[in-house]
C-alpha positions as CSV (number, residue, x, y, z in Angstrom):
1,M,-12.7,-8.0,-3.7
2,T,-10.0,-10.7,-3.4
3,I,-6.5,-9.4,-2.5
4,D,-3.8,-10.9,-4.8
5,F,-1.1,-11.3,-2.1
6,P,1.4,-13.1,-4.4
7,L,1.2,-10.2,-6.9
8,I,1.6,-7.6,-4.1
9,L,4.6,-9.5,-2.7
10,V,6.2,-9.7,-6.1
11,I,5.8,-6.0,-6.7
12,L,7.2,-5.2,-3.2
13,V,10.2,-7.5,-3.7
14,F,11.2,-6.3,-7.1
15,G,10.3,-2.7,-6.4
16,S,12.4,-2.5,-3.3
17,G,15.2,-4.5,-4.9
18,T,15.3,-2.3,-8.0
19,I,15.3,0.9,-5.9
20,W,18.2,-0.4,-3.7
21,L,20.2,-1.6,-6.7
22,L,19.8,1.6,-8.8
23,D,20.7,3.7,-5.8
24,A,23.8,1.5,-5.1
25,L,25.0,1.8,-8.7
26,L,24.1,5.4,-9.5
27,F,23.5,7.6,-6.5
28,A,25.2,6.1,-3.4
29,P,28.8,6.6,-4.9
30,K,28.0,10.3,-5.4
31,R,26.8,10.7,-1.8
32,R,30.0,9.0,-0.6
33,Q,32.1,11.4,-2.6
34,R,30.2,14.4,-1.1
35,R,30.7,13.0,2.5
36,D,34.4,12.5,1.8
37,A,34.6,16.1,0.6
38,L,32.9,17.3,3.7
39,R,35.3,15.3,5.9
40,S,38.2,17.1,4.2
41,K,36.4,20.4,4.8
42,F,35.7,19.7,8.4
43,P,38.7,17.7,9.7
44,A,37.4,17.5,13.3
45,W,34.1,15.9,12.1
46,E,34.6,12.9,14.4
47,Q,34.9,14.9,17.6
48,E,31.4,14.8,19.1
49,G,30.0,18.2,19.9
50,S,32.8,20.1,18.1
51,R,32.0,22.9,15.6
52,D,33.3,20.8,12.7
53,A,31.1,17.8,13.8
54,L,28.0,19.9,14.0
55,A,28.7,21.6,10.7
56,Y,29.5,18.2,9.1
57,D,26.3,16.6,10.3
58,A,24.2,19.5,9.1
59,Q,25.8,19.4,5.6
60,V,25.4,15.6,5.4
61,V,21.7,15.9,6.1
62,S,21.2,18.6,3.5
63,T,23.4,17.3,0.7
64,A,24.5,13.7,1.2
65,A,21.8,11.9,3.2
66,E,20.3,8.6,2.0
67,P,16.7,9.2,0.9
68,A,14.0,7.7,3.1
69,L,12.7,5.6,0.2
70,V,16.1,4.1,-0.4
71,E,16.6,3.5,3.4
72,Y,13.3,1.6,3.6
73,S,14.0,-0.4,0.5
74,R,17.4,-1.4,1.7
75,S,16.0,-2.4,5.1
76,F,12.9,-4.3,3.9
77,F,14.2,-6.0,0.7
78,P,16.1,-8.9,2.5
79,V,13.1,-9.7,4.6
80,L,10.6,-9.5,1.7
81,F,13.0,-11.6,-0.4
82,V,13.2,-14.4,2.2
83,V,9.4,-14.3,2.5
84,F,9.0,-14.4,-1.2
85,V,11.3,-17.4,-1.7
86,L,9.7,-19.3,1.2
87,R,6.1,-18.6,0.2
88,S,6.6,-19.0,-3.5
89,F,8.8,-22.1,-3.8
90,I,9.0,-23.9,-0.4
91,V,6.0,-23.7,2.0
92,E,2.9,-21.5,2.3
93,P,0.5,-21.1,5.3
94,F,-3.2,-21.6,4.5
95,Q,-6.3,-21.2,6.6
96,I,-9.3,-23.6,6.3
97,P,-12.3,-21.4,5.6
98,S,-15.1,-24.0,5.3
99,S,-16.2,-27.4,6.5
100,S,-15.8,-29.2,3.2
101,M,-12.9,-31.2,4.4
102,V,-14.4,-32.3,7.8
103,P,-13.4,-34.6,9.6
104,T,-9.9,-34.3,8.2
105,L,-9.7,-30.5,8.4
106,E,-11.8,-28.3,10.5
107,V,-12.8,-24.6,10.0
108,G,-10.1,-22.6,11.7
109,D,-7.2,-25.1,11.1
110,Y,-4.0,-23.4,9.9
111,I,-2.1,-25.7,7.6
112,L,1.2,-25.8,5.7
113,V,1.3,-26.3,1.9
114,N,4.4,-27.8,0.2
115,K,5.0,-25.7,-2.9
116,F,7.6,-27.9,-4.5
117,T,6.1,-31.4,-4.2
118,Y,4.4,-31.1,-7.6
119,G,7.1,-29.0,-9.2
120,L,8.4,-25.5,-9.0
121,R,6.1,-22.8,-10.4
122,L,6.7,-19.1,-11.0
123,P,4.5,-17.0,-8.7
124,V,1.5,-15.0,-10.2
125,V,1.9,-16.5,-13.8
126,R,1.9,-20.1,-12.4
127,T,4.3,-21.4,-15.1
128,K,6.0,-24.7,-14.1
129,V,9.7,-24.4,-14.4
130,V,10.9,-27.6,-12.7
131,D,9.1,-31.0,-13.0
132,L,9.2,-33.1,-9.8
133,N,6.3,-35.3,-8.7
134,E,2.7,-35.7,-9.9
135,P,-0.4,-35.7,-7.6
136,Q,-1.4,-39.1,-6.3
137,R,-4.9,-40.4,-5.3
138,G,-5.6,-39.5,-1.8
139,D,-3.4,-36.4,-1.7
140,V,-4.9,-33.3,0.0
141,M,-4.2,-30.6,-2.6
142,V,-4.5,-26.8,-2.7
143,F,-5.4,-25.4,-6.1
144,F,-7.3,-22.7,-8.0
145,P,-10.7,-24.1,-9.1
146,P,-11.9,-23.5,-12.7
147,H,-14.7,-21.2,-11.7
148,M,-12.7,-19.0,-9.4
149,N,-9.2,-18.5,-10.7
150,D,-8.0,-16.2,-7.9
151,T,-9.1,-18.1,-4.8
152,Y,-7.4,-21.1,-3.2
153,Y,-9.4,-24.3,-2.7
154,I,-8.4,-27.4,-0.8
155,K,-9.8,-30.9,-1.6
156,R,-8.7,-34.5,-1.9
157,V,-7.4,-35.9,-5.2
158,I,-9.9,-38.7,-6.1
159,G,-9.2,-39.2,-9.8
160,L,-6.0,-38.9,-11.9
161,P,-5.9,-38.2,-15.6
162,G,-7.6,-41.1,-17.5
163,D,-9.3,-42.5,-14.4
164,T,-13.0,-43.4,-14.3
165,V,-14.5,-42.2,-11.1
166,S,-17.9,-43.5,-10.0
167,Y,-20.0,-42.7,-6.9
168,R,-22.9,-45.0,-6.1
169,N,-24.8,-45.0,-2.8
170,K,-22.1,-42.8,-1.3
171,R,-19.4,-45.3,-2.1
172,L,-16.5,-44.4,-4.4
173,S,-15.1,-46.6,-7.2
174,V,-12.0,-45.9,-9.3
175,N,-11.5,-47.7,-12.6
176,G,-14.2,-50.2,-11.6
177,E,-12.6,-51.0,-8.2
178,P,-14.5,-50.1,-5.1
179,V,-12.4,-47.9,-2.8
180,A,-11.8,-49.7,0.5
181,T,-14.1,-48.2,3.2
182,E,-14.6,-49.1,6.9
183,D,-17.6,-47.5,8.7
184,L,-16.5,-46.3,12.1
185,A,-19.4,-44.3,13.7
186,V,-22.6,-42.5,13.2
187,L,-22.7,-38.9,14.6
188,P,-25.7,-36.7,14.9
189,G,-25.5,-33.1,13.6
190,A,-27.8,-30.1,13.1
191,G,-30.3,-31.6,10.7
192,A,-27.8,-34.3,9.7
193,R,-26.7,-37.8,10.6
194,Y,-23.1,-38.4,9.6
195,Q,-21.6,-41.7,8.8
196,V,-17.9,-41.4,9.6
197,S,-15.8,-43.9,7.7
198,M,-12.1,-44.7,7.1
199,E,-11.5,-44.6,3.3
200,S,-8.3,-45.8,1.6
201,L,-7.2,-44.2,-1.6
202,G,-3.8,-45.1,-3.0
203,G,-3.1,-47.3,0.0
204,E,-3.3,-44.3,2.5
205,P,-6.3,-44.3,4.9
206,H,-8.2,-41.1,5.7
207,L,-11.4,-40.1,7.4
208,M,-14.5,-39.0,5.5
209,Q,-18.1,-38.5,6.3
210,A,-21.5,-38.7,4.5
211,D,-24.8,-37.4,5.6
212,Q,-27.3,-40.3,5.8
213,L,-30.2,-37.9,5.6
214,R,-29.2,-36.5,2.2
215,P,-29.9,-38.4,-1.0
216,A,-26.9,-39.8,-2.8
217,R,-25.6,-37.8,-5.8
218,D,-24.5,-40.7,-8.0
219,F,-22.3,-40.0,-11.0
220,S,-19.6,-41.6,-13.2
221,V,-17.0,-39.5,-15.0
222,V,-13.7,-40.0,-16.9
223,V,-10.9,-37.6,-15.9
224,K,-9.6,-35.7,-18.8
225,P,-5.9,-35.7,-19.7
226,G,-3.9,-33.1,-17.6
227,H,-6.8,-32.8,-15.1
228,Y,-7.7,-34.0,-11.6
229,F,-11.0,-34.9,-10.0
230,M,-11.3,-33.4,-6.6
231,M,-13.8,-34.1,-3.7
232,G,-14.1,-32.9,-0.2
233,D,-14.0,-35.4,2.7
234,N,-17.4,-34.0,3.9
235,R,-19.0,-35.6,0.9
236,D,-22.5,-34.1,1.3
237,N,-21.3,-30.6,2.2
238,S,-18.6,-29.8,-0.4
239,S,-18.5,-27.8,-3.6
240,D,-16.0,-29.7,-5.6
241,S,-15.4,-31.3,-9.0
242,R,-19.0,-32.6,-9.0
243,V,-20.1,-28.9,-9.1
244,W,-17.5,-26.9,-11.0
245,G,-15.6,-29.6,-12.9
246,Q,-12.1,-31.0,-13.1
247,V,-8.9,-29.1,-12.1
248,P,-6.3,-28.5,-14.8
249,E,-2.7,-29.3,-13.9
250,R,-1.7,-25.6,-14.4
251,D,-3.9,-24.5,-11.5
252,I,-2.2,-26.7,-8.9
253,V,-0.7,-24.8,-5.9
254,G,0.8,-27.5,-3.7
255,K,0.2,-30.4,-1.3
256,A,-1.2,-29.8,2.2
257,F,1.0,-31.8,4.6
258,A,0.6,-30.5,8.2
259,I,-1.7,-28.6,10.7
260,W,0.3,-26.2,12.7
261,M,-2.4,-24.3,14.6
262,H,-6.2,-24.1,15.2
263,W,-7.7,-20.7,15.8
264,D,-11.5,-20.3,15.7
265,S,-11.7,-16.5,15.6
266,L,-9.9,-13.3,16.4
267,F,-11.3,-13.3,19.9
268,S,-10.5,-16.9,20.8
269,I,-7.3,-18.4,22.1
270,P,-5.2,-20.4,19.5
271,S,-5.0,-24.1,20.1
272,F,-2.2,-26.5,19.2
273,S,-4.0,-29.7,20.1
274,R,-4.6,-30.5,16.4
275,V,-0.9,-30.1,15.3
276,G,0.2,-33.0,13.2
277,S,0.5,-34.3,9.7
278,I,-2.5,-34.4,7.3
279,Q,-3.7,-37.9,6.2
């Protein structure tokens, strides 16, 4: 079962905020009045250890104390609200769960996703409320794939709306123009032989790899209006738009822009050697 953290966060923020607000408007004034009345009844309430102070404290606890739920809501709401704003509209952390973006991103990389680059969206419902920029070829983008509408995926933008994307002999072409590619090295793997290359989409170079031992999966496709064609940089080990189709604009989450930590597993030591921007 997938945990819908954005929905849980929204419920916690609005729940705690509502409890705090209703208490401040309806119940807190009455508690203050009761405390004022008790101070008049026990004039020496401020003298620590006095009979009046002990009686006053006991009466406050029994008749004018702030309920625990209100106390927790008042304490946690500001923190939850800041997390909500940061995560929903500014930047969100994301962990790389698979090898589909190797060599650009490795399993265990922790990255940051810019949530406002492609426009501001309401959390949970994903409705865009402010238009800003559009995705560009070569962007590394986080999104909800068409076949799993509750799970984040991360791939590279290959085709924009209206583009014709072709893949022949493991080389990309966009709108009939071959994508500039420079072969760098051949690396052996477990049952694989990876050709590592520098590819340039939209004028920005990035690393990609293809397994020379696997047959090419040639295709040609026209990107639908309002959709994006996504592919992993690990071209022969990626479930992407070749498998589950094009990504509609409404399912965009944000642009991945930086690696801030690498952590292989719970029992390993986090590393910061891969910290840097994502190309």
